[in-house]
N, C-alpha and C positions, 0 to 999 in steps of 0.2 A: 752155430756159429765158424767164421770162414776166416781169416787176414784176409786187406787187401792186396791184393797184388803190387809189388816194386814200380811195374809201367804204371797200373790205375791208376797206383795215390799221390803217381805227380798231376793228374788233373787233379785233387783234391788239395795238396797243397799249395797249387797252381793260383785255385780261385778266388776270385775280391769282388765285391760290385761290380768293378769296372771291367773282368775278365770273368764273365759267367764258361765254365765247363764241359756245358752239354750241346750233345750232338743233335742237332735235330731235323724232320721231311717234312716237308708239302705236297700233299699228293691231293690231286683233284680229279674227281667223276663225273662223272655225267647220270642224271640219277635214273632210276630204274623204267619203264615203260610204263603206266599209269599212277605212277608216283605223285602222292596226294603235298598237299602244303603240309601234310603235319607227318611225314614222311621221318624227314630226320630225329623228329621231336620225339615219334615213337621206339627209333630207333637207340638214341640217346638214354630212355627212362631202359631199354635193355640192359645197358652198358653198364648205367649204375643200382645193376638188383642187387639188393642186399646179401642175396643168398649164392651171387655167383663165385665158382671157385676163381679166387689169383694167383697164378704162376709163380712158384718159391721164387721166380730170379726177380719177379715186380715186386714180390708180399716182401722185399725184404730193406731193411733201412740199414744205416752208418748209422755203428757205436767208435766214439772216442773218448777211452776213459785211461783211468789211474791203473784200470785193473788188468787193462789186456800191455799196462807199459806203456800207454800212450800212443798206441799205435792206433790205426784204423782197422776195424772187420764190419762184419757187415755182418744183421742181426734180423730173423725174422720180426715184423708187425705184423702183433696178431689183431691189430684192431686196423686195419687199414680200411680208409675212407675211401672209396671210389667216388662218390661226391664231387672231393676236391682233387680229384687227382682226374677225371673226365669234367670236359665242360663244353655247354654248349653254346655260338654265337650265333651269330649275326652281322653280314654286311651293312652299313649305310645304301645307300638306293645312292647308283644306279651299280651298281655290283661288282663292278668291273675289274678287269685284274689289278689296276693301280689300287683299288680299293685293298683285293686282299693281302697283295703283297707290302702294305703300309700294316696292316691287320699283325700280318708275321713279323715285320719287320717289330713292333713292339712286345710279340712274344717271343721272340727268340732274345729279345733283350735282359728278361727276368730273371733273375734268379731261381733257383730250384730249395726247394726245404728242406735244409739238412735233417731236420726230427723225423721228414715222413722218406717214404721209399722217393727214386729222385727222380720221375717221369712225372708228365703231364700228356694228356692227347685235348684235343680242340678238333668239335665238333661244329661246321662253317658254316650257312645255309646266308640263301640268299644272292649266290655268284651266278653271273650272267649267266643266261642260254640254258636253263633250266640244269645247273651243275653245283657241287657244293662241294667242299673242301675237308680233309685233314692236318691237321695240321701237330706231330708229335714232335714231345724232346724229350731225351734219355741224356745223364750223366755220364760224360766221356768215363769216369774210372767201373764206370756195368757192362758198357758194349762199346766198342768201334764201330770203325763203320761200315764193315763186312760185320761181319756178325748181326748188327741193327736191321741192315739187309734179310740177311736168312729170316729176320725175326717176321718182317712185314711179309716179307713171303710166302710165310707159312700161313697168315687169315687170308689169302689170295686162292682163287680157283681160277683153270680157264672154264668152269661153266657157267654159262653165263642165266640158267635157270635157278643156281644150287643157293639157298636161304640161312639162315640163323647157322652165320656163320662166327666165332669169336674174335676179339676182337687180338691183340697182339699176348697183351698182359691175362688172359684167359684164356691161351692156349698151353693145353695142357703139357706137359711133362716131359723131355724124355729122357728124364730117372729122378730118379726120388733123390730124398732129402738125400739120405746114410753116404748117397752113393756122387753127389758133389765134388769134383774137384776142389782138389787142396791146391791153395795157389802157387803161386811158383818160388813165394821167397821161403817160403814154410818144404816145399820138394827140393828147391837146393839145399838148404844150412840142411835137410835128414840125410838125403846120397853122401853130401861133403861133409858133415863133422864142423862146420863152424863157416860164418861170413870169407875169414882169410881162402878156405878152404875154394869155397862155391866161387868168388872170385877168381880164382887158378884154373876152375875149372872152366868155367863163359868162354874163356878165355884161350882156352884148350889145351889147357891141362900142362903144359911148360912154360918156360921161360921167355921160350922162340915163340910161344902161341901169343905171351900178353904184349912182345913188344909187336908181333904183327897186328894183334889189332889195333892197338896203341897208334898205330903209320897207319891200317882203316880207318882210325876217326877222323885223322888230323887231316890226311887230303883223298878220301874216297875220290875225289875228282882238282888234280891240282891246279887244273885251271879257273874254277870256281867255287871250291869249297870253302868258308870263310873270309869271302875275300869281295862280298860281295858291296858296290855304289849306297847310299843313301836316299830316298827316296821321296815323296811323300805318306809311302806304306807308312817308312820307318818313325814312326814318331807315336807320342802318349796317346791313348785311346779312351776313351769316355764308354760310360755300358750302352747307351743305344747304341742300338743297329740298324745297321738298313742291307734288306732285298731285294737281289731283283733272283727272277727267269728264264731261263728263256730255253726251246728247244730241237733240234736240226737233226737230220734224216741223215742217219748214219754213211748208208749210202752215198751222200756226197763225200763223205770223209775215208769211204773207203774206196771211192771215183783214185783220190789224191794220193794215197796208201799204194795202191797201184800201178800209180806212173812213178813217183819216188821211193818206189822199194825201204818206204820205211813201216810203221809197227801204225799200229790205228792210235792207239796213245798216244805217238811221237806226232803224230798229224795233229792231234788236242793240243799238244802242247804247244806247238807251234803257231797256230790255229790261237789261242789266248795267249803266247806271249808277245804276235803281231796287234793283236788288239789291245795289249797293255801300250807297245812302240805308241797304237797312233794316240790311245785317253791320252795319254800322256804329255806328246807331241801339243795336241790340244790345250792341253793345262801348262806348256811352258813350263813342264819340267822333267822332261828327257836326259837321266844323267848321262853323261859320255863313256860310261863305262854298262855290261848291261846287267842283268837282271841275270839277278839265279831266286828260282825257287826251289825250294824243298819240298819234295812229292813222296809224303809216304806208300808203302808197300806192303802186303800183304802176305806173311807168310806161313797162314794158314796152307794146310794139305785141304785138297778133293776129300778128305775121310774124317777131315777134323769135326767131330760134334759138340765140342764145349761148346756150352748157351751164354757163355759172357766175357768180359775182361779184351786184352787189348794184345793183338798179336800181330806186332808191325813193325816193320826193318825203312831206316828212311836214305833217300837218295838226291844228290844234285841234282840240278840239272841247267846247264848252262838257256837262259834263254833268248842271248843275242840279239836283245833286242837294240845294241850299238848298231846292228847290222839293216839298209832300206833293201836292202833284194832282197825280196820272199824266199826265193830258193839257194841262197845260203845261209838264207836262217831258218827255213825245214833241214837240211844240212851237215847244219854245227848242232841244233835240239839230237837229230837221231846219235850225232857222233857221243855227246854227251852221255846221255842213258846209255844205249854199248855197253861202253867204257863202264859207267858206276852198276850197273848191274854183273858184268862180269866178275867185278869186287865183291859181289851179295852174295856171291852163285858159290864162291870160294870159301861160304863162311860155315861154320854149321850154324842150327837152325838160337842155340842160345846165344851166340854168338852179336847174329841175327837183331835181335830181340835188344841185347847192347848198345848199335848203333842202332836201333830203335829213338831205345830213350835218349838218347843219346844227342838225338835228330833233333828227337818235342822241346829237351833241354838247353838244346846248342844257343836258343836267344837271352839264356842265361839269365842276369840280374832284371833284365831289361825288360822282360815277363811275368816281372812279378812284382819288381819294388818300380813305387811313385818315382818321378825323377827322372827317373833314368836312361829311361829309351827316348831313343836318338839322340846321344850326346856318347854314345859306343859305335864300333862299326858293325854293325848286324850284321848275322853268320848267313844270314840268305832273304830274301825280299818278300814274298807273300810263300803260302802253300798251294797247293794245286795235287788234290787229292782226286781219283779215278774209281771206283766201285765198278765192278763187274753189275751189270745185272741180267734179271731176265731178260734180253734182247727180242729173240723170238718169239715173245709167247702177247697172248691179250688178254690180259684179268681183270679177274668180276671182286669183287666182292658187297653178299647178301643183291645179287643184280645188276651191284653200282660198277659198269665201266671205268676203271682207270685210263684217265688219259694222260696225265700228269704229274712223274716223279720225277723232283725237287729234291734234293739231298743238302742241308745248313748247316754250314758246319762254324768252329771257334776262330776268331780273331785274339791274337795276344799282341799284350804291348809292345810295340818299339816292331807288329805284323798287323799290321788293321787288316789286313785285305786276303778274306781266303777263298777261293775259285774250286768247287768242288760239282764234279757230274757223274753221273749213271746213267747204265745204256735200260733202257724198254720196250721194248714193243715198236723196233725197228729207229727206234730216236736216239739222239745221246742225248739227255737232260741236265742244261747247265743251272749249281745253283753258287747266286754270287753273296757273302756276307760284306759288306763293309763298318767299318766303326763311322757314325752318323756325323760323327764333328771333322776325323779326319780323312774319309775318302769324299768328295764333293760328286755329286752327277753321277751317282753307280751305274743308277739304269744303263747311262752313256755306253759302257764296257757293254753290252749288250747290241748296240749298232754296231761297235768296233768290230766281233767277235762274226758276225758277218762277216763285214767288209775282209777281214781277214780270212774267212774261207773264201771268197771268190777270190783271192789276190791267190792265191792255195790253188784252188783251180785251175788257174791259167799257168801250171807250169805244163 
């Protein structure tokens, strides 16, 4: 049994029916050559075999009791029911992308059962063009986006002839149960001799460090931090979701990067900024002040082999949506992220974790309490996340070629839109999640993303 870390616990504290706290992803595959109509049904039966060994990470459930002072901890579930966690579904004809996204929207809006391990996997047959899809979701207290993508990649191969490949939850563990890493809160308490000393350690071991970190939290970028305007995204949300997705060739964004001197991530953010500007203009809802995005940043090193939990910092980005000129908007976005990255680079890993917790929790009461959202100024207008993936590879799962890899993340009360992006097979894959009621016509943002990229290509 291990204690849930403090950053992970935030996703448990903030969860309610209106605020599911799981991350997910939709993968679209080509059926293998020669596969019959029962291909997915046979694969499903293999995946729910009662004798299948489940990785300890996916075999643990949350425990919350007086015995551990009311704090959350992870406990192995010895009676995991794979037929509950893994499900076989089929799209209504004609099985278009529209029907696939509608089903994904419904699945993404339902809570995970806290009495069971906090994950689900749905095999979806009947997708047009001899394709099928896999939608998976896992509680954010278990995995962050980078970890989730690593787990997914471990189930795939570049060999189209390889078969009998496990699903994510059945991957061999990289370390035994006795060697499972202790939670951050336990490690800090042991090293620092108590919560008070731990906080001092986190801030830099000196009063000067504490003051410096507090200054960073207040003004990561003085021009945008905690100065976001109210928009239609910053309203109360319901539990229903809408999902939309799109892929674009990375070479198009790379050409913009080369012509502007910006980073690829800056180009992606500017692309989103232009799309948001045009979307809000269509709804006559564009504020005079520029929108601000909160951007999670992974602080996992290349050699980090930890199997779960969250390791994130956050930065604030000026999206310059008040700027009609795409070139000036691109420049402002790039300057904003460059400044924020410079601030984060001066902090220790533990200080960056504090920044991450602060950024994710800075929506405050509006994110977790009914009736508060929309009544106070939002700290930022939306979350935009970019999780690097296997950009130069074409991958397969049991002979099925992976065509699309679309992330599906979290929206909060008062933060009704999330844009997440990952890279794969020379494509950038956008996954948009919005509150079904608060974000009208979400799919129109896909058209505006294309328009915005076309504008940037003209620079």
